[in-house]
VMD Tcl script that builds the backbone (N, CA, C; Angstrom):
set m [mol new atoms 204]
animate dup $m
set s [atomselect $m all]
$s set {name element resname resid chain x y z} {
  {N N UNK 1 A 130.432 6.893 -132.456}
  {CA C UNK 1 A 130.077 5.683 -133.137}
  {C C UNK 1 A 128.603 5.343 -132.709}
  {N N UNK 2 A 127.918 4.797 -133.640}
  {CA C UNK 2 A 126.542 4.307 -133.378}
  {C C UNK 2 A 126.408 2.853 -133.806}
  {N N UNK 3 A 125.526 2.166 -133.141}
  {CA C UNK 3 A 125.349 0.731 -133.417}
  {C C UNK 3 A 123.956 0.467 -133.909}
  {N N UNK 4 A 123.859 -0.441 -134.940}
  {CA C UNK 4 A 122.550 -0.803 -135.478}
  {C C UNK 4 A 122.295 -2.342 -135.326}
  {N N UNK 5 A 123.097 -2.931 -134.545}
  {CA C UNK 5 A 122.951 -4.360 -134.307}
  {C C UNK 5 A 123.789 -5.206 -135.154}
  {N N UNK 6 A 124.237 -4.807 -136.358}
  {CA C UNK 6 A 125.062 -5.611 -137.236}
  {C C UNK 6 A 126.514 -5.041 -137.262}
  {N N UNK 7 A 126.696 -3.989 -136.595}
  {CA C UNK 7 A 128.066 -3.417 -136.596}
  {C C UNK 7 A 127.964 -1.977 -136.145}
  {N N UNK 8 A 129.076 -1.293 -136.338}
  {CA C UNK 8 A 129.138 0.063 -135.953}
  {C C UNK 8 A 129.329 0.949 -137.211}
  {N N UNK 9 A 128.839 2.127 -137.092}
  {CA C UNK 9 A 129.029 3.088 -138.249}
  {C C UNK 9 A 129.273 4.443 -137.613}
  {N N UNK 10 A 129.901 5.255 -138.415}
  {CA C UNK 10 A 130.274 6.612 -137.940}
  {C C UNK 10 A 129.324 7.634 -138.552}
  {N N UNK 11 A 128.724 8.456 -137.666}
  {CA C UNK 11 A 127.864 9.538 -138.140}
  {C C UNK 11 A 128.639 10.786 -138.014}
  {N N UNK 12 A 128.853 11.502 -139.079}
  {CA C UNK 12 A 129.604 12.722 -139.114}
  {C C UNK 12 A 128.653 13.827 -139.501}
  {N N UNK 13 A 128.963 14.991 -138.921}
  {CA C UNK 13 A 128.139 16.177 -139.275}
  {C C UNK 13 A 128.933 16.979 -140.313}
  {N N UNK 14 A 128.207 17.750 -141.165}
  {CA C UNK 14 A 128.920 18.563 -142.062}
  {C C UNK 14 A 129.723 19.632 -141.330}
  {N N UNK 15 A 130.881 19.956 -141.832}
  {CA C UNK 15 A 131.744 20.949 -141.288}
  {C C UNK 15 A 132.100 22.029 -142.294}
  {N N UNK 16 A 132.489 23.217 -141.807}
  {CA C UNK 16 A 132.864 24.287 -142.708}
  {C C UNK 16 A 134.118 24.911 -142.031}
  {N N UNK 17 A 135.160 25.118 -142.836}
  {CA C UNK 17 A 136.344 25.855 -142.407}
  {C C UNK 17 A 136.275 27.329 -142.917}
  {N N UNK 18 A 136.482 28.181 -141.931}
  {CA C UNK 18 A 136.502 29.638 -142.247}
  {C C UNK 18 A 137.792 30.241 -141.863}
  {N N UNK 19 A 138.157 31.408 -142.471}
  {CA C UNK 19 A 139.450 31.998 -142.121}
  {C C UNK 19 A 139.355 32.540 -140.736}
  {N N UNK 20 A 140.518 32.743 -140.146}
  {CA C UNK 20 A 140.594 33.188 -138.739}
  {C C UNK 20 A 140.019 34.523 -138.552}
  {N N UNK 21 A 139.855 35.334 -139.641}
  {CA C UNK 21 A 139.250 36.661 -139.555}
  {C C UNK 21 A 137.756 36.614 -139.556}
  {N N UNK 22 A 137.133 35.482 -139.805}
  {CA C UNK 22 A 135.628 35.426 -139.857}
  {C C UNK 22 A 135.069 35.644 -138.483}
  {N N UNK 23 A 133.830 36.134 -138.468}
  {CA C UNK 23 A 133.034 36.253 -137.310}
  {C C UNK 23 A 131.830 35.317 -137.410}
  {N N UNK 24 A 131.820 34.287 -136.488}
  {CA C UNK 24 A 130.744 33.320 -136.547}
  {C C UNK 24 A 130.426 32.838 -135.140}
  {N N UNK 25 A 129.194 32.640 -134.803}
  {CA C UNK 25 A 128.824 32.150 -133.459}
  {C C UNK 25 A 127.759 31.014 -133.646}
  {N N UNK 26 A 127.636 30.251 -132.628}
  {CA C UNK 26 A 126.667 29.188 -132.597}
  {C C UNK 26 A 125.257 29.722 -132.853}
  {N N UNK 27 A 124.475 29.050 -133.591}
  {CA C UNK 27 A 123.119 29.383 -133.975}
  {C C UNK 27 A 123.085 30.323 -135.210}
  {N N UNK 28 A 124.190 30.801 -135.670}
  {CA C UNK 28 A 124.220 31.552 -136.989}
  {C C UNK 28 A 123.738 30.673 -138.083}
  {N N UNK 29 A 123.095 31.250 -139.088}
  {CA C UNK 29 A 122.604 30.547 -140.269}
  {C C UNK 29 A 123.522 30.771 -141.422}
  {N N UNK 30 A 124.015 29.669 -142.055}
  {CA C UNK 30 A 124.834 29.745 -143.206}
  {C C UNK 30 A 124.137 29.095 -144.392}
  {N N UNK 31 A 124.186 29.747 -145.538}
  {CA C UNK 31 A 123.500 29.217 -146.680}
  {C C UNK 31 A 124.520 28.707 -147.681}
  {N N UNK 32 A 124.348 27.460 -148.148}
  {CA C UNK 32 A 125.263 26.884 -149.133}
  {C C UNK 32 A 124.681 26.762 -150.468}
  {N N UNK 33 A 125.473 27.020 -151.489}
  {CA C UNK 33 A 125.096 26.830 -152.880}
  {C C UNK 33 A 125.851 25.717 -153.522}
  {N N UNK 34 A 126.605 24.975 -152.744}
  {CA C UNK 34 A 127.409 23.776 -153.246}
  {C C UNK 34 A 126.468 22.668 -153.588}
  {N N UNK 35 A 126.681 22.137 -154.812}
  {CA C UNK 35 A 125.808 21.055 -155.275}
  {C C UNK 35 A 125.741 19.956 -154.220}
  {N N UNK 36 A 124.617 19.330 -154.022}
  {CA C UNK 36 A 124.327 18.272 -153.033}
  {C C UNK 36 A 124.306 18.757 -151.600}
  {N N UNK 37 A 124.699 20.015 -151.314}
  {CA C UNK 37 A 124.604 20.582 -150.003}
  {C C UNK 37 A 123.880 21.899 -150.011}
  {N N UNK 38 A 123.057 22.140 -150.987}
  {CA C UNK 38 A 122.327 23.411 -151.152}
  {C C UNK 38 A 121.380 23.612 -149.994}
  {N N UNK 39 A 121.256 24.824 -149.454}
  {CA C UNK 39 A 120.290 25.131 -148.495}
  {C C UNK 39 A 120.917 25.770 -147.225}
  {N N UNK 40 A 120.047 26.090 -146.281}
  {CA C UNK 40 A 120.523 26.676 -145.036}
  {C C UNK 40 A 120.983 25.683 -144.053}
  {N N UNK 41 A 121.949 26.091 -143.276}
  {CA C UNK 41 A 122.487 25.216 -142.183}
  {C C UNK 41 A 122.650 26.163 -140.918}
  {N N UNK 42 A 122.404 25.544 -139.768}
  {CA C UNK 42 A 122.620 26.265 -138.468}
  {C C UNK 42 A 123.975 25.832 -137.933}
  {N N UNK 43 A 124.728 26.792 -137.463}
  {CA C UNK 43 A 126.046 26.490 -136.874}
  {C C UNK 43 A 125.711 25.940 -135.454}
  {N N UNK 44 A 126.179 24.662 -135.250}
  {CA C UNK 44 A 125.865 23.989 -133.962}
  {C C UNK 44 A 127.096 24.048 -133.016}
  {N N UNK 45 A 128.296 24.235 -133.577}
  {CA C UNK 45 A 129.521 24.298 -132.747}
  {C C UNK 45 A 130.589 25.078 -133.450}
  {N N UNK 46 A 131.287 25.932 -132.766}
  {CA C UNK 46 A 132.380 26.745 -133.338}
  {C C UNK 46 A 133.691 26.289 -132.654}
  {N N UNK 47 A 134.672 25.914 -133.398}
  {CA C UNK 47 A 135.947 25.443 -132.917}
  {C C UNK 47 A 137.133 26.236 -133.498}
  {N N UNK 48 A 137.660 27.252 -132.780}
  {CA C UNK 48 A 138.804 28.041 -133.326}
  {C C UNK 48 A 140.034 27.158 -133.162}
  {N N UNK 49 A 140.844 27.011 -134.255}
  {CA C UNK 49 A 142.026 26.095 -134.273}
  {C C UNK 49 A 143.275 26.933 -134.442}
  {N N UNK 50 A 144.305 26.635 -133.595}
  {CA C UNK 50 A 145.509 27.372 -133.646}
  {C C UNK 50 A 146.482 26.785 -134.677}
  {N N UNK 51 A 147.387 27.539 -135.132}
  {CA C UNK 51 A 148.467 27.054 -136.060}
  {C C UNK 51 A 149.307 26.044 -135.280}
  {N N UNK 52 A 149.720 24.984 -136.024}
  {CA C UNK 52 A 150.470 23.922 -135.280}
  {C C UNK 52 A 151.826 24.368 -134.720}
  {N N UNK 53 A 152.380 25.461 -135.260}
  {CA C UNK 53 A 153.726 25.830 -134.869}
  {C C UNK 53 A 153.792 27.119 -134.063}
  {N N UNK 54 A 152.632 27.718 -133.843}
  {CA C UNK 54 A 152.599 28.971 -133.111}
  {C C UNK 54 A 151.272 29.039 -132.298}
  {N N UNK 55 A 151.044 30.007 -131.545}
  {CA C UNK 55 A 149.828 30.075 -130.764}
  {C C UNK 55 A 148.723 30.981 -131.479}
  {N N UNK 56 A 149.014 31.327 -132.714}
  {CA C UNK 56 A 148.111 32.186 -133.408}
  {C C UNK 56 A 146.969 31.415 -133.967}
  {N N UNK 57 A 145.799 32.055 -134.088}
  {CA C UNK 57 A 144.588 31.399 -134.636}
  {C C UNK 57 A 144.815 31.192 -136.116}
  {N N UNK 58 A 144.657 29.936 -136.581}
  {CA C UNK 58 A 144.852 29.582 -138.008}
  {C C UNK 58 A 143.572 29.605 -138.771}
  {N N UNK 59 A 142.536 28.988 -138.273}
  {CA C UNK 59 A 141.188 29.002 -138.893}
  {C C UNK 59 A 140.098 28.645 -137.915}
  {N N UNK 60 A 138.902 28.715 -138.380}
  {CA C UNK 60 A 137.758 28.355 -137.477}
  {C C UNK 60 A 137.000 27.246 -138.174}
  {N N UNK 61 A 136.740 26.193 -137.395}
  {CA C UNK 61 A 135.963 25.023 -137.957}
  {C C UNK 61 A 134.576 25.081 -137.288}
  {N N UNK 62 A 133.533 24.978 -138.127}
  {CA C UNK 62 A 132.158 25.001 -137.613}
  {C C UNK 62 A 131.464 23.641 -137.961}
  {N N UNK 63 A 130.706 23.133 -137.001}
  {CA C UNK 63 A 129.918 22.029 -137.256}
  {C C UNK 63 A 128.475 22.565 -137.577}
  {N N UNK 64 A 127.874 21.941 -138.596}
  {CA C UNK 64 A 126.610 22.441 -139.141}
  {C C UNK 64 A 125.478 21.422 -138.959}
  {N N UNK 65 A 124.260 21.941 -138.818}
  {CA C UNK 65 A 123.014 21.147 -138.855}
  {C C UNK 65 A 122.177 21.649 -139.995}
  {N N UNK 66 A 121.683 20.748 -140.833}
  {CA C UNK 66 A 120.793 21.158 -141.941}
  {C C UNK 66 A 119.476 21.643 -141.394}
  {N N UNK 67 A 118.906 22.714 -141.957}
  {CA C UNK 67 A 117.609 23.215 -141.572}
  {C C UNK 67 A 116.626 22.794 -142.631}
  {N N UNK 68 A 115.588 22.123 -142.265}
  {CA C UNK 68 A 114.672 21.650 -143.322}
  {C C UNK 68 A 113.408 22.432 -143.265}
}
mol reanalyze $m
mol bondsrecalc $m
mol representation Tube
mol addrep $m
């Protein structure tokens, strides 16, 4: 949370979900062609997530930073 004096607001970073078979590391560059999110992004954090009912890798969540 961040505060601007009149209240609190939540700043969220763009995220990307990839299949468990993907290979991605921090500082990789990912290019988006999705409307309103077009352009290159740097992977700032990689979070592998396990399946809820087993210990197998379900998918990979990446936090992104826009590159201007």
